[in-house]
N, C-alpha and C positions, 0 to 999 in steps of 0.2 A: 838114191831114187834114180832111176834111168827113162829117160823117154827117148824114145828114136822112131824113125818112119812115120810121123804122124801129120796128117793134114786137116786143117781147120779152117774154117771162114766163122767170121760172125758181122753182124748187121748192126744194131747199136746197142747191145750187150757187152759185157766185158768177159775177156775168158783170161783162166790162169792156169798153170803148172802147181805151183806152190802158193798157197795166201794162207796168213796166218793173221790173223786181228783181234786184238785184245777188246773189250767191251768199256764202257765208262765206269772210270774208278777205279780200273783191275791193275794187278801190276804181274807181269813174265817177270820173274827175277833174272831166267834166261833163256835166251832163243837162239838155238843154231839151226842156221840153214844154210848148212854146207855139203862141199861133194857130193852133189847133184850134176847131172848130165842131162844136157838137150841135144840131141843131133838129129841131123835130115829131116828137121820141120818145116813144114809151109802153112802158113797162116794166112788169109784175106780179110783184110777188115773193111767192111763197106761202111757208107754212113760214119756215124760216129763211135763205131765200136771200138775199143779199147783192148790191147792185150797186154799184159803183164806175165810174164815167165815165172821170177821170184819174187814173193810182194809179200813183204812186213807192213800192216797197214796198223793205226791208230787213229784216235782222235786224241782232241788236245787234253782229254782227262784220264786217256790210257797212258800206261808208260812201261816201258822195258827197261830192268837193272843192266844185262849185258846182252848186246846182240851181234852176235857173228853171222857175214856171210861170205862163207869164203872157201875156196878151193872147190867152186863150181865150173862146168864146162858148157858152152853153147859153139857148136858146129854145123857147119853145112844148114845153115838158118836162112830161110827166105821170108820177107815180111814183107806184104802190100798193104799200103793203108790209103785212108780217106782221111776224114776230118778226125777223126780219133787217134788217141795217142800210143806209142807204144814204148813197151820197159824191157828191159831184160833182166835187169836187176834194179829192185827198187825197195828202199826202205822210206816211211812216213811218220812211224809210231816213234814219241818222245821218249829219249834215254834218259835214266836216273845217273847213269856212270861210263859204259863206253861203247862205243859202235865199230867197229873193224868189218871192213870190205876188203880183206886180202885175196891175193894170189889167185884171181878166177883168170881163166882162158878165154879168151873170145875170138873165133877164127871164122873164116869163112862164111861171112854175115853179109845177105844183100837186103837192103831195105829200099822201098822206094815209096814215094805219094806226087800224087800229081793235085794237091788239095795243099790243106794247112796243117796236117797233122803233124804231132811233134816225134821226134825217136830220140830215146835214151838209150845208151846201152849200161851204164851204171847211174844210179840216179838217187842221191838221198836230200829228203828235205824234213828228216826227223830232226829237231832240238835236242843237243846233248846237255842235258841241265845242270850236270856236276861234273863231266869228266871230260872224256876226249874224243874224236873222229879219227880214226886211221883209213883212207884208202890209198893204199899202196900196193905195189909188186905185180900189179893187173897186166895183163897182156893181153894186145888186141892187136890181131895179124888177118889181114884178106878181107878187111870191111869195106864193102863197096855200099853209095849212097847216092842218092838221086831226090829231089824234092823243088817243087814251085816255092813256096813260099813258108813252108815248115820246116824251122829249123830243128838240125841236128846235134847231139852231142855224147862223144863218148863218153866223159866221168864231168859229173855235173853234182855241185852242193850249195843245198840252196838252204841248210838247217843252219842254227845258231850252236855255236861251242863255248863251253864255258869255259874249258882249260887250252888244248892244245889240239889244233889242226893240221893234221900230215897227210899229204898227199907224195909218196916219194918212190923213185923207184919203176914208175910203170913203162912199160913199154909200148909203144904206137908203131907198126911197121906193116908199109905194103896197104896204106888205106886212103881210098879216096873218095870223092865227092863232087858231084855235078848239080849246079842249081839253076834252073831254067828262068828262078823269078826272084827275089830278092831272101829266099834262106839262108840264115848262116848257119855255119860250121864252127861248131869248137871242141877241141880236142879236150882241154881241161878249164873248166870253168868252175871258179869257185865264187858264190852270191851269196855269202853267210849270212843270214837273219840278225846274229849278232858275235862278236868276236872275243875270244878268249885271251889269252896271254902270250900264246906263240902260235905263230902259221910257218909251216916248215911244207914247200914246194921244191923240192930238189930233185936232182939225178932221175930226173925223165929224159926218157929215150926215144926220138922220136926218127923216124927213117923212112923214105921213099913215102912220102905223104903228100 
């Protein structure tokens, strides 16, 4: 799927490009959200409206067997926020096997908020119940961020992992952040709800940040 040249605004409702969600008690054996392109997009969020680019959602009793969110591209995107959160790639649905968020390219992205709105480039809070989570080889280039009190995250995991967590070979270059208040800025943040047998956060590259 390709989304180009779009201009949107929202007040209190959420906006999505791709949104998938399992109902309570359901199981997707495999979900693939791959090779999508978002380019030349401008979005203004007023009040507590939220923005989700690619979003796989679910509740505690809905699960996915395998989820892949790979080789997606966001480029030339401007997001202006209020108190609502902004997510480019987000997964919240529990997985029974594995989640891979690999080789996504995120470039020429500007986000700003003068309030408490949070910003996530890659965001996972889905628990991996019997498998592994791999968030690797993603590229972040020319990302410009400014905020007052809303934290900014390039790569965030808050999901629990039963087996292996891998965050390897990600590249961050020419990214900058300005905070006018106490907003924090995280390039890689792992805040796992529970931990498995191995955590590997290796061979990531940071240049001109």
